[in-house]
C-alpha positions as CSV (number, residue, x, y, z in Angstrom):
1,M,120.2,143.3,77.1
2,T,121.5,139.6,78.1
3,F,118.4,139.4,80.7
4,F,115.6,140.3,78.3
5,K,117.1,138.2,75.5
6,K,116.4,135.4,78.2
7,T,113.1,136.3,78.8
8,V,111.9,136.7,75.0
9,S,113.3,133.1,75.0
10,A,110.8,132.5,77.9
11,I,108.2,133.7,76.8
12,L,108.2,131.9,73.8
13,S,108.0,128.6,75.7
14,V,104.9,129.5,77.4
15,S,101.2,128.7,75.5
16,I,98.9,131.9,76.7
17,I,95.6,130.8,76.2
18,L,92.9,133.4,75.9
19,S,89.5,132.9,74.9
20,F,90.0,132.3,71.7
21,A,91.1,128.7,72.2
22,A,88.6,126.1,72.5
23,C,87.1,125.4,75.8
24,A,86.8,121.8,76.7
25,A,85.4,122.5,79.9
26,E,81.3,122.2,80.4
27,K,79.4,125.1,81.2
28,P,77.7,124.0,84.9
29,Q,74.0,124.2,84.8
30,E,71.8,125.7,87.4
31,E,69.2,123.5,88.9
32,Q,65.8,124.8,88.1
33,N,63.2,125.1,90.9
34,L,59.8,123.3,89.3
35,P,56.9,126.1,89.4
36,E,54.2,126.2,91.8
37,E,51.9,125.9,88.6
38,V,53.4,122.6,87.1
39,N,50.0,120.8,87.0
40,T,49.0,123.6,84.8
41,K,52.2,123.6,82.5
42,E,51.7,120.2,82.3
43,S,48.4,120.2,81.8
44,I,49.1,122.8,78.6
45,L,51.8,120.6,77.5
46,E,49.5,117.5,77.0
47,E,46.6,120.0,75.6
48,L,48.9,120.9,72.8
49,G,50.9,118.0,72.7
50,L,54.2,119.4,73.1
51,N,57.5,117.7,74.4
52,G,61.4,118.3,73.8
53,E,61.9,116.0,71.3
54,A,63.1,116.4,67.4
55,K,60.2,116.2,65.2
56,G,59.9,115.6,61.1
57,A,58.8,117.6,58.4
58,T,54.7,118.9,58.9
59,E,52.8,119.0,56.0
60,E,53.8,122.5,55.1
61,T,57.6,121.9,55.4
62,V,56.9,119.1,52.6
63,K,54.7,121.9,50.6
64,V,57.5,124.3,50.8
65,N,60.3,122.2,50.0
66,S,58.7,120.6,46.7
67,A,57.7,123.7,45.5
68,F,61.7,124.3,44.6
69,Y,61.6,121.3,42.6
70,S,59.0,123.8,40.1
71,L,61.7,126.5,40.6
72,L,64.8,124.9,39.6
73,D,66.1,122.5,37.1
74,F,66.8,119.6,38.7
75,E,67.7,118.2,35.4
76,D,70.4,120.3,35.3
77,S,73.6,117.9,36.7
78,S,76.1,120.8,35.7
79,E,77.4,121.3,39.0
80,Y,77.7,117.5,40.1
81,E,79.8,117.2,36.7
82,N,81.9,120.1,37.4
83,A,82.1,118.3,41.3
84,T,83.4,115.3,40.1
85,K,84.9,116.0,37.4
86,G,89.1,115.4,37.2
87,L,88.9,112.9,40.2
88,I,92.4,111.1,40.4
89,A,92.1,109.8,43.7
90,A,89.8,109.5,46.9
91,P,89.8,107.5,49.8
92,E,87.1,104.8,50.4
93,V,86.7,106.5,54.0
94,L,87.3,109.8,55.1
95,E,87.8,110.2,58.2
96,L,90.5,112.3,60.2
97,K,91.6,112.2,63.4
98,D,94.4,114.0,65.8
99,S,97.1,112.7,67.5
100,E,94.7,111.8,70.8
101,G,92.2,110.0,68.0
102,N,89.7,112.6,68.3
103,V,88.0,112.7,64.7
104,V,88.7,116.5,63.3
105,W,87.0,116.4,59.9
106,S,85.1,113.5,59.0
107,Q,83.1,113.3,55.3
108,E,82.4,109.6,56.5
109,A,79.2,111.1,59.1
110,Y,77.2,111.8,55.7
111,S,77.4,108.6,54.3
112,F,73.7,108.7,55.0
113,I,73.8,110.8,52.2
114,D,74.1,108.1,49.7
115,D,71.0,106.2,50.9
116,Y,68.9,108.8,49.2
117,E,67.9,109.1,45.7
118,K,66.3,111.8,46.5
119,A,65.7,114.7,48.9
120,P,64.5,113.6,52.4
121,D,61.3,115.6,53.2
122,T,64.0,117.4,56.4
123,V,66.1,119.0,54.2
124,N,65.3,121.7,51.3
125,P,66.1,119.7,48.0
126,S,68.7,122.6,46.4
127,L,70.8,122.3,49.9
128,W,70.8,118.7,49.3
129,E,72.0,119.0,46.3
130,N,74.7,121.3,47.1
131,T,75.3,118.9,50.2
132,K,76.1,116.1,48.0
133,N,78.1,118.1,45.8
134,N,80.3,119.0,48.8
135,H,80.4,115.2,50.1
136,V,82.6,114.9,46.7
137,Y,86.1,114.5,48.1
138,G,89.7,113.7,46.7
139,L,92.4,114.5,44.7
140,F,91.5,116.2,41.3
141,E,92.9,117.8,38.2
142,V,91.9,121.3,37.4
143,V,94.4,121.6,34.4
144,D,97.0,119.5,33.8
145,G,99.6,121.2,36.2
146,I,97.1,122.4,38.3
147,Y,95.8,120.3,41.3
148,Q,93.2,120.4,44.1
149,V,92.1,118.6,47.2
150,R,89.1,119.1,48.2
151,G,86.5,117.8,50.8
152,Y,89.4,117.5,53.5
153,D,88.4,120.9,55.5
154,M,86.0,123.6,54.1
155,A,88.3,125.0,51.9
156,N,90.5,123.9,49.1
157,L,94.1,122.9,49.0
158,T,95.2,123.9,45.2
159,V,98.5,122.7,44.3
160,I,100.4,124.0,41.2
161,E,103.5,122.0,39.6
162,G,106.5,123.9,38.5
163,K,109.7,122.7,37.4
164,T,111.0,121.3,40.6
165,G,108.4,121.7,43.4
166,W,105.1,122.8,44.2
167,I,103.2,126.1,44.4
168,L,100.4,125.6,47.1
169,F,97.6,127.8,47.6
170,D,95.3,128.6,51.0
171,P,96.1,125.8,53.0
172,L,93.5,124.7,54.8
173,M,92.1,125.4,58.4
174,T,93.9,122.9,60.4
175,I,97.2,121.0,60.7
176,E,95.7,117.8,60.7
177,C,93.8,118.2,57.6
178,S,96.5,119.6,55.3
179,T,98.9,117.1,56.2
180,A,96.3,114.3,55.0
181,A,95.6,116.1,52.0
182,M,99.3,116.7,51.4
183,Q,99.7,112.9,51.8
184,L,97.4,112.4,49.3
185,I,98.8,114.7,46.8
186,S,102.2,113.0,47.1
187,E,100.5,109.4,47.3
188,N,99.3,110.3,43.8
189,L,101.5,112.7,42.4
190,G,105.0,112.1,43.7
191,E,106.8,113.8,46.6
192,R,107.9,117.5,45.8
193,P,109.5,120.4,47.4
194,V,106.8,123.0,48.8
195,K,108.3,126.3,46.7
196,A,106.0,129.4,47.9
197,V,102.8,129.2,49.7
198,I,100.2,131.9,49.0
199,I,97.3,133.1,51.0
200,S,94.2,134.2,49.2
201,H,92.6,136.5,52.3
202,P,93.2,136.1,56.0
203,H,90.2,134.1,57.1
204,V,91.3,131.3,59.4
205,D,90.2,128.3,56.9
206,H,92.6,129.5,54.6
207,Y,95.8,129.8,56.6
208,G,95.4,127.7,59.5
209,G,97.0,124.4,58.1
210,I,99.5,126.2,57.1
211,E,102.3,123.9,59.5
212,G,101.0,121.0,57.7
213,V,102.8,122.0,54.6
214,M,105.6,123.9,55.7
215,S,107.5,125.4,59.5
216,K,108.0,128.1,60.5
217,E,111.9,127.8,60.2
218,E,111.5,127.1,56.3
219,A,109.8,130.1,55.9
220,A,112.0,133.1,53.7
221,D,113.5,135.9,55.1
222,A,110.9,138.7,54.9
223,S,113.4,141.2,55.1
224,L,114.8,140.1,51.6
225,S,112.7,140.6,48.2
226,I,111.0,138.6,46.8
227,E,113.8,137.2,44.2
228,E,116.4,137.2,46.7
229,Q,113.7,134.7,49.2
230,L,113.1,132.6,46.0
231,A,116.7,132.0,45.3
232,S,117.3,131.5,49.3
233,G,115.9,127.9,49.1
234,K,113.5,128.9,52.0
235,I,109.9,129.3,51.7
236,P,107.9,132.7,50.5
237,V,104.8,132.8,52.5
238,I,103.0,135.7,49.5
239,V,99.8,137.4,50.9
240,P,97.8,140.5,49.6
241,E,98.3,143.6,51.2
242,G,97.1,143.9,54.8
243,F,96.6,140.2,55.0
244,A,98.4,140.0,58.7
245,E,96.9,143.0,60.4
246,H,93.3,141.5,59.5
247,A,94.0,138.0,60.3
248,V,95.5,139.1,63.3
249,A,92.9,141.2,64.1
250,E,89.2,140.2,63.0
251,N,88.7,137.7,65.7
252,I,90.6,139.1,68.4
253,Y,88.6,141.9,69.9
254,A,85.0,140.3,69.5
255,G,86.1,136.7,69.7
256,K,84.4,135.4,72.7
257,A,81.2,136.7,70.9
258,M,81.8,135.5,67.3
259,S,83.1,132.3,68.8
260,R,79.6,131.4,70.1
261,R,77.5,132.9,67.5
262,A,79.8,130.3,65.3
263,N,78.0,127.4,67.3
264,Y,75.0,128.2,65.6
265,Q,76.5,129.4,62.7
266,Y,78.8,126.4,61.7
267,G,75.8,123.6,63.2
268,V,78.2,122.5,65.9
269,V,76.4,121.3,68.1
270,L,74.1,119.8,65.9
271,D,75.4,115.7,64.1
272,Q,75.2,115.2,60.5
273,S,71.4,113.5,59.4
274,E,68.6,114.3,58.0
275,T,67.4,116.1,60.7
276,G,70.8,117.4,61.7
277,K,73.6,119.5,59.6
278,M,74.3,120.0,56.0
279,A,76.7,121.2,53.8
280,L,77.1,125.1,54.5
281,G,77.4,126.0,50.6
282,I,81.3,126.6,50.9
283,G,82.0,123.5,52.6
284,M,80.8,120.9,54.9
285,G,81.8,122.6,58.1
286,Q,84.7,123.7,59.7
287,S,87.5,120.9,60.9
288,V,87.9,121.3,64.8
289,G,92.2,119.9,64.8
290,T,95.0,122.4,65.7
291,G,95.1,125.9,64.0
292,S,98.8,127.7,63.0
293,F,99.9,131.0,61.6
294,V,103.0,131.4,59.6
295,A,103.9,135.0,59.3
296,P,104.1,136.0,55.7
297,T,107.5,137.1,54.0
298,Y,105.8,138.9,51.2
299,E,103.3,141.3,50.1
300,I,101.5,141.6,46.8
301,K,100.7,145.8,46.6
302,E,99.1,146.5,43.3
303,T,97.1,144.8,40.9
304,G,99.1,143.4,37.7
305,E,102.2,142.5,39.7
306,K,103.9,139.7,38.1
307,I,106.1,136.9,40.3
308,V,107.6,134.1,38.4
309,I,108.4,131.1,41.0
310,D,110.1,127.5,39.9
311,G,108.7,128.5,36.0
312,I,105.1,129.6,36.8
313,E,104.4,132.9,35.9
314,M,101.7,134.2,38.0
315,E,99.8,137.9,37.9
316,F,97.7,139.4,40.5
317,Q,94.7,141.2,41.4
318,L,93.9,142.9,44.3
319,T,90.5,142.8,45.5
320,P,90.6,144.3,48.9
321,G,86.8,145.0,50.8
322,T,85.5,141.6,48.7
323,E,85.1,139.0,50.6
324,A,88.0,139.7,53.0
325,P,89.5,143.2,54.1
326,A,92.7,142.3,52.0
327,E,92.0,139.2,49.0
328,M,93.2,138.7,45.7
329,N,92.8,136.8,42.3
330,T,96.0,135.2,40.5
331,W,95.8,134.8,36.8
332,F,97.7,131.6,35.5
333,P,98.6,132.8,31.9
334,Q,100.5,129.6,30.7
335,F,97.3,127.7,32.0
336,K,94.8,130.0,30.8
337,A,93.3,130.0,34.2
338,L,91.7,132.2,36.6
339,W,91.8,131.6,40.2
340,V,88.9,133.9,42.2
341,A,89.7,133.7,45.6
342,E,86.7,133.7,47.6
343,N,85.3,136.2,45.2
344,C,83.1,133.7,43.3
345,T,82.6,130.4,45.2
346,G,79.8,128.5,43.6
347,T,77.3,129.7,45.9
348,L,75.8,133.3,47.0
349,H,78.3,134.6,49.6
350,N,77.5,136.9,52.7
351,L,78.2,140.5,52.7
352,Y,77.3,139.9,56.5
353,T,78.7,137.0,58.2
354,L,76.3,135.6,60.5
355,R,78.6,135.1,63.2
356,G,79.4,138.4,63.3
357,A,81.7,141.1,61.4
358,Q,82.1,143.9,59.4
359,I,79.8,144.5,56.2
360,R,81.7,144.1,53.4
361,D,80.7,145.8,50.0
362,G,78.3,144.4,47.3
363,A,79.1,146.8,45.2
364,A,83.3,146.6,45.5
365,W,82.5,142.7,45.1
366,A,81.3,143.0,41.7
367,K,83.3,145.8,40.5
368,Y,86.7,143.3,41.1
369,I,85.0,140.5,39.8
370,M,84.2,142.5,36.4
371,E,87.4,144.0,36.5
372,A,88.6,140.0,36.4
373,K,86.7,139.6,33.6
374,T,88.2,142.6,31.8
375,R,91.4,142.0,32.5
376,Y,91.7,137.7,31.9
377,G,88.0,136.9,30.5
378,A,88.9,136.9,26.6
379,E,91.7,134.1,27.6
380,A,90.5,132.1,30.6
381,E,89.5,128.4,30.0
382,V,88.9,127.6,33.4
383,V,87.8,129.5,37.0
384,F,88.8,128.1,40.0
385,Q,88.9,129.1,44.0
386,S,89.1,127.9,47.4
387,H,86.0,126.6,47.6
388,N,83.8,124.1,45.8
389,W,84.8,122.8,42.5
390,P,85.9,124.6,39.1
391,H,84.1,126.1,35.7
392,W,85.9,124.9,32.5
393,G,85.0,126.7,29.1
394,N,85.4,130.2,28.0
395,E,81.8,130.9,27.7
396,T,80.9,129.3,30.5
397,V,84.0,131.2,32.6
398,N,83.1,134.6,31.4
399,K,79.3,133.8,32.2
400,Y,79.9,132.4,35.7
401,L,82.0,135.5,36.8
402,V,79.4,138.1,35.4
403,D,76.0,136.1,37.1
404,S,78.0,136.4,40.7
405,A,78.8,139.9,39.8
406,S,75.3,140.3,39.3
407,V,73.8,139.4,42.1
408,Y,76.1,141.2,44.6
409,Q,75.5,144.6,42.2
410,F,71.8,143.4,42.5
411,I,71.4,143.3,46.3
412,N,73.5,146.7,46.5
413,D,71.4,148.7,44.1
414,Q,67.8,147.2,45.0
415,T,68.3,147.8,48.8
416,L,69.1,151.4,48.1
417,T,66.3,151.6,45.7
418,Y,64.1,150.5,48.8
419,I,66.0,152.7,50.9
420,N,64.9,155.8,48.9
421,K,61.6,154.8,49.1
422,G,61.5,154.7,52.9
423,Y,61.6,151.4,53.5
424,T,63.1,149.5,56.5
425,A,65.9,146.9,56.5
426,D,62.7,144.5,57.7
427,E,60.4,145.6,55.1
428,I,63.4,145.3,52.8
429,S,64.4,141.6,53.5
430,N,60.9,140.7,53.0
431,M,60.5,142.4,49.3
432,I,63.7,141.6,47.8
433,K,64.0,139.3,45.1
434,L,66.3,138.3,41.9
435,P,65.6,138.5,38.8
436,E,63.9,135.5,37.2
437,E,67.3,134.2,35.5
438,L,69.6,135.1,38.0
439,E,67.2,133.3,40.4
440,K,67.4,130.0,38.6
441,V,71.2,130.1,38.5
442,W,72.4,127.1,40.5
443,Y,76.0,128.3,41.4
444,T,74.5,131.4,42.8
445,R,72.0,129.5,45.3
446,Q,71.6,130.9,48.9
447,Y,73.9,128.1,50.1
448,Y,76.0,130.8,52.4
449,G,74.6,133.9,52.2
450,T,70.6,135.0,51.5
451,L,69.6,137.9,49.9
452,K,67.4,138.3,53.3
453,H,70.6,138.9,55.3
454,N,72.5,140.5,52.6
455,A,69.9,143.4,52.4
456,Q,69.9,143.9,56.1
457,A,73.7,144.2,55.4
458,V,73.7,146.8,52.8
459,Y,71.0,148.8,54.9
460,Q,73.4,148.7,57.4
461,K,76.1,149.6,55.7
462,Y,74.6,153.1,54.4
463,M,72.4,154.0,57.5
464,G,73.1,152.3,60.4
465,W,70.8,150.2,63.0
466,Y,68.4,153.0,63.4
467,D,65.3,153.0,61.0
468,A,64.3,156.5,61.8
469,N,61.1,155.7,64.0
470,P,61.9,157.1,67.8
471,V,60.2,154.4,69.4
472,H,63.4,152.2,68.4
473,L,65.3,155.3,69.7
474,D,65.5,153.5,72.9
475,P,63.7,150.7,73.3
476,L,63.8,148.1,76.4
477,E,65.9,145.5,76.9
478,P,64.3,142.2,75.3
479,T,63.8,140.8,78.9
480,E,61.4,143.2,80.5
481,S,60.1,144.2,77.0
482,A,58.8,140.6,76.9
483,K,57.4,140.8,80.6
484,K,55.3,143.7,79.6
485,W,54.0,141.6,76.5
486,V,53.2,138.9,78.4
487,E,51.6,141.2,81.5
488,Y,49.6,143.0,78.3
489,L,48.9,139.3,76.6
490,G,47.5,138.1,79.9
491,D,46.8,134.2,79.7
492,T,50.1,133.0,78.5
493,D,48.3,129.8,77.9
494,E,45.2,130.9,75.5
495,V,48.5,132.4,74.0
496,L,50.2,129.5,73.6
497,R,46.8,127.8,72.5
498,L,46.9,130.5,69.5
499,A,50.5,129.9,69.2
500,K,50.0,126.1,68.2
501,A,46.7,126.8,66.4
502,D,49.0,128.9,63.8
503,F,51.9,126.3,64.1
504,D,49.5,124.1,62.0
505,K,48.3,126.8,59.9
506,G,52.3,126.5,59.0
507,E,53.1,130.2,60.5
508,Y,56.5,129.0,61.3
509,R,58.2,132.6,61.4
510,W,55.2,134.3,63.9
511,V,54.7,131.6,65.6
512,A,58.8,131.6,66.8
513,E,58.5,135.1,67.2
514,I,55.7,134.9,69.9
515,T,56.8,132.4,71.8
516,N,60.4,133.6,71.7
517,V,58.9,136.5,74.0
518,L,57.2,133.8,76.3
519,V,60.6,132.6,76.9
520,F,62.1,135.5,77.3
521,A,59.6,136.8,79.9
522,D,60.0,133.1,81.5
523,P,62.3,131.1,80.5
524,E,61.0,128.3,82.5
525,N,58.2,128.1,80.2
526,E,58.8,124.4,78.9
527,A,55.4,124.8,76.6
528,A,56.6,128.0,74.8
529,R,60.4,126.3,74.9
530,F,59.2,123.6,73.1
531,L,56.4,125.2,70.0
532,C,59.2,127.7,70.0
533,A,61.9,124.8,68.9
534,D,59.4,122.7,67.3
535,A,59.0,126.3,64.9
536,L,62.3,126.8,64.6
537,E,62.9,123.0,63.5
538,Q,60.8,123.5,60.9
539,L,62.2,126.7,59.3
540,G,65.3,124.7,59.6
541,Y,63.9,122.0,57.5
542,Q,63.1,124.4,54.6
543,S,66.1,126.4,54.3
544,E,67.5,126.6,51.4
545,S,70.7,128.1,53.1
546,G,72.8,125.8,55.1
547,T,74.3,128.0,57.5
548,W,70.3,129.3,58.3
549,R,69.4,125.9,59.0
550,S,72.3,125.4,61.3
551,A,70.9,128.3,62.7
552,Y,67.3,127.5,63.7
553,L,68.4,123.9,64.3
554,S,71.0,124.6,66.8
555,A,68.3,127.3,68.3
556,A,65.5,124.7,68.6
557,K,67.8,121.9,70.2
558,E,69.1,124.2,73.1
559,L,65.6,125.5,73.9
560,R,65.1,121.6,74.7
561,E,68.2,120.7,76.0
562,G,69.6,124.1,77.4
563,N,72.6,126.0,76.8
564,L,75.2,123.9,75.1
565,S,77.8,125.8,74.4
566,G,80.5,124.5,76.9
567,K,80.3,120.9,75.2
568,V,80.9,121.8,71.9
569,T,84.4,120.9,70.4
570,Q,86.1,123.9,67.9
571,A,89.8,123.9,66.1
572,K,92.5,124.6,69.1
573,G,94.9,127.9,68.6
574,G,96.6,130.7,69.7
575,A,99.5,131.3,67.7
576,M,97.8,134.3,66.6
577,L,98.3,135.9,69.5
578,R,101.7,136.4,69.3
579,E,101.5,138.1,66.0
580,M,99.6,141.1,67.7
581,T,101.3,144.3,67.5
582,P,101.7,146.2,70.6
583,E,98.7,148.5,69.0
584,M,96.1,145.5,69.0
585,I,97.0,144.5,73.0
586,F,96.5,147.8,73.9
587,G,93.2,147.9,72.1
588,Y,92.5,144.7,73.8
589,M,93.6,145.7,77.2
590,G,90.7,148.6,76.8
591,I,88.2,145.5,76.2
592,V,89.0,143.6,79.3
593,L,90.0,146.3,81.7
594,N,87.1,146.8,84.3
595,K,86.5,150.0,83.1
596,Y,84.2,151.2,85.9
597,A,86.5,149.5,88.7
598,V,89.4,152.2,87.5
599,Q,87.4,155.1,86.7
600,D,88.8,157.3,89.2
601,E,92.3,156.6,88.9
602,N,94.5,158.8,87.0
603,I,97.7,156.4,85.7
604,I,100.1,157.2,83.4
605,V,102.6,154.1,82.4
606,N,105.7,154.5,80.4
607,L,106.0,151.6,78.1
608,T,109.9,150.8,76.5
609,V,109.2,147.2,74.1
610,F,112.7,146.7,73.7
611,D,112.8,143.9,71.3
612,L,110.7,146.4,68.8
613,G,112.7,149.6,69.6
614,E,109.1,151.1,70.7
615,Q,107.9,153.7,72.9
616,Y,104.7,154.5,74.2
617,I,102.5,156.1,76.9
618,L,99.7,154.3,78.3
619,N,97.3,156.9,80.0
620,F,94.4,155.4,82.2
621,R,92.2,158.0,82.7
622,N,88.4,158.0,83.7
623,G,88.3,154.2,83.0
624,V,89.3,154.8,79.6
625,L,92.9,153.8,77.8
626,L,94.4,156.4,75.9
627,T,98.2,155.7,74.1
628,E,100.4,157.9,72.2
629,K,103.4,156.0,69.8
630,G,107.0,157.5,69.9
631,I,107.1,159.5,73.2
632,H,107.4,158.9,76.9
633,S,105.6,161.4,79.9
634,E,107.9,163.1,82.3
635,E,104.9,162.6,84.6
636,A,104.5,158.8,84.6
637,D,103.9,157.1,87.7
638,V,105.4,153.7,86.5
639,S,108.2,152.7,83.7
640,V,108.0,149.5,81.9
641,T,110.9,147.6,79.6
642,C,109.7,144.3,78.9
643,P,109.4,142.3,75.4
644,K,106.5,142.6,72.9
645,L,105.0,138.9,74.4
646,A,105.9,139.6,77.9
647,L,102.6,142.1,77.0
648,L,100.3,139.1,77.1
649,Y,100.9,138.3,80.7
650,L,98.9,141.4,81.1
651,I,96.4,140.7,79.3
652,Q,95.7,137.6,80.8
653,G,95.9,139.7,84.0
654,N,99.1,137.5,85.1
655,F,101.1,139.9,86.8
656,E,103.5,137.6,88.9
657,E,104.9,136.1,85.3
658,F,105.1,139.9,84.0
659,K,107.1,141.0,86.7
660,K,109.4,138.2,86.0
661,V,110.7,139.0,82.4
662,A,110.0,142.7,82.8
663,K,111.9,145.9,84.3
664,I,109.4,148.1,86.2
665,E,110.3,151.3,88.2
666,G,108.3,153.5,89.6
667,D,104.8,152.9,91.2
668,I,104.7,149.1,91.1
669,E,101.1,149.1,93.0
670,K,99.6,151.2,90.6
671,L,100.2,149.3,87.8
672,S,99.6,146.3,89.9
673,Y,96.1,147.5,90.0
674,I,95.7,147.9,86.4
675,V,96.3,145.0,85.8
676,E,94.4,143.5,88.3
677,N,91.3,145.1,86.6
678,F,92.4,143.3,83.4
679,N,89.5,141.1,84.7
680,E,86.2,141.4,82.4
681,L,86.4,139.0,80.2
682,S,88.6,136.3,82.9
683,D,85.2,134.0,83.6
684,P,86.0,131.1,81.7
685,A,82.1,131.6,81.4
686,T,81.7,134.5,79.4
687,G,82.1,132.8,75.8
688,F,79.2,130.7,77.3
689,F,76.1,133.2,76.9
690,N,72.2,132.2,76.3
691,I,71.0,133.1,72.9
692,V,67.6,132.0,72.3
693,E,66.7,132.7,75.5
694,P,68.0,135.3,78.7
């Protein structure tokens, strides 16, 4: 096996980049021919006063936003006091850069916030308050011995002071941010070795910066018990059961689509300004530095498990199926402190996240929060988490837990009530409203998740996409439907005149809907594009949710300027690819396979992954890849022996490199043919698809 040992080493030195890495290339824009009716289109633009410029708030938007001052108690500054409490140190200016001088994180970009005494007309006043709170950054004391760096990334870096070193929780999203956070800690609390890293759940903003606090070489041996790991002098990486599987898989299979949609959710094409990006409810946004991954060395597998690390006792509570498929809270009896991961976050969270994800269970979410209250509420004096700020005092802690559980349980239960009365998802999202007292609670306001899209998520969980109306079983695709609408509507200029009149009345939701139909029928209709953009812009200004604001304003910007997806900067990475299991890689093969091109083939591959000691049959038949584990076929067309990492060459369609590190016996041409057809997502522009236009 000497040859194969060398090939593993060679592969490890190769950076394999797929769709998940950021793309710096700009998407080529096709030249558009001017329509023959240019004079007519110019006249309707001029008649209605439409143009491609950003606008301020209309009188209707000012009215909508002003109503929030009556709805909420803006004299209640308790959340701001919590956000600023315990500040130890903060730089006057916070702007972090990578090794090439590119800005990867900036609080300085939001310095304009300090120029206002109250919210500008273009920002929902409630979201403005959340943005002000998230603009507070630095090193904070939670209690003596527990500290957080907040505002250095979307999540918080938490450190627990042990007898000789630090126990770290959730080391941020990118290496540059976690490195800067640790530097701030060392400068103000002294340098101490890292004794353990604990990651609460498998979302990248909680583990991507891990190589800023430790190296892979410092990780403990996962084959040892946790006691042996701690005694070894190496660093255990402790996670909830199922962490690795979900961390690797979450954004791989639908990675290109999620990445593009995240452009809208996080407003990555927007500038930070009074008319641009605000906070997102759980932070200012995502950093765009370098992501990393260190494989876990120990899994928590049951609630109540206790571990003592460097003199600090911790008891873990598993909360699967809540904010993440694998997640856990942690109780610190010495500090009477409860870490609630991302199960409580100082905002209403998502049962469905707008970038796309599996539906989360609101009832389970509420159940586990209440379980935390039952187990630890009697003693807890502070509750803190991976986003936003702590809450202190036993009475406050318990109210915080109950209020947070209540909103998820209510959304789940009331949506099911409406479902059983025959209402559809769209009807329910327009009907549901929180009970009056819950609606007034600052830390459960709709800054990240919203009642509307969370209710839609509950509908999806129980009923799926179909609303039982057979008309909706097999609808036309959007462009064809739009063309028929325009054909029936007739004079589109008259439609635009009616839409502009409705815009002037503040009916922005309808205006956005009807003008977007016109855009899908004719994407070159500038009047429709600009009026749709103007309507979406006002909806963005009115949004209490930072993600809704970002989505509305991003769509408006692209209607005015064209698809901007090729010009965005996102976090760099790719480390997760190496952690995919063979089964995950086979799953991705099925996605990238050109199924129609190979549908007439029946090719059987025997595969031995020698470094894992595993055998598989890969059966390509009728355009489908089916796999079997633990056996080989006597009817195989070709047999392959290779290390696991070599399989990444295959999903790249890079057969020449694969042949250098694999042993292939049998009909190599058939295998080559299959690999040539792992090309469905190979076009660099695949992840640049349009969203608000066809």
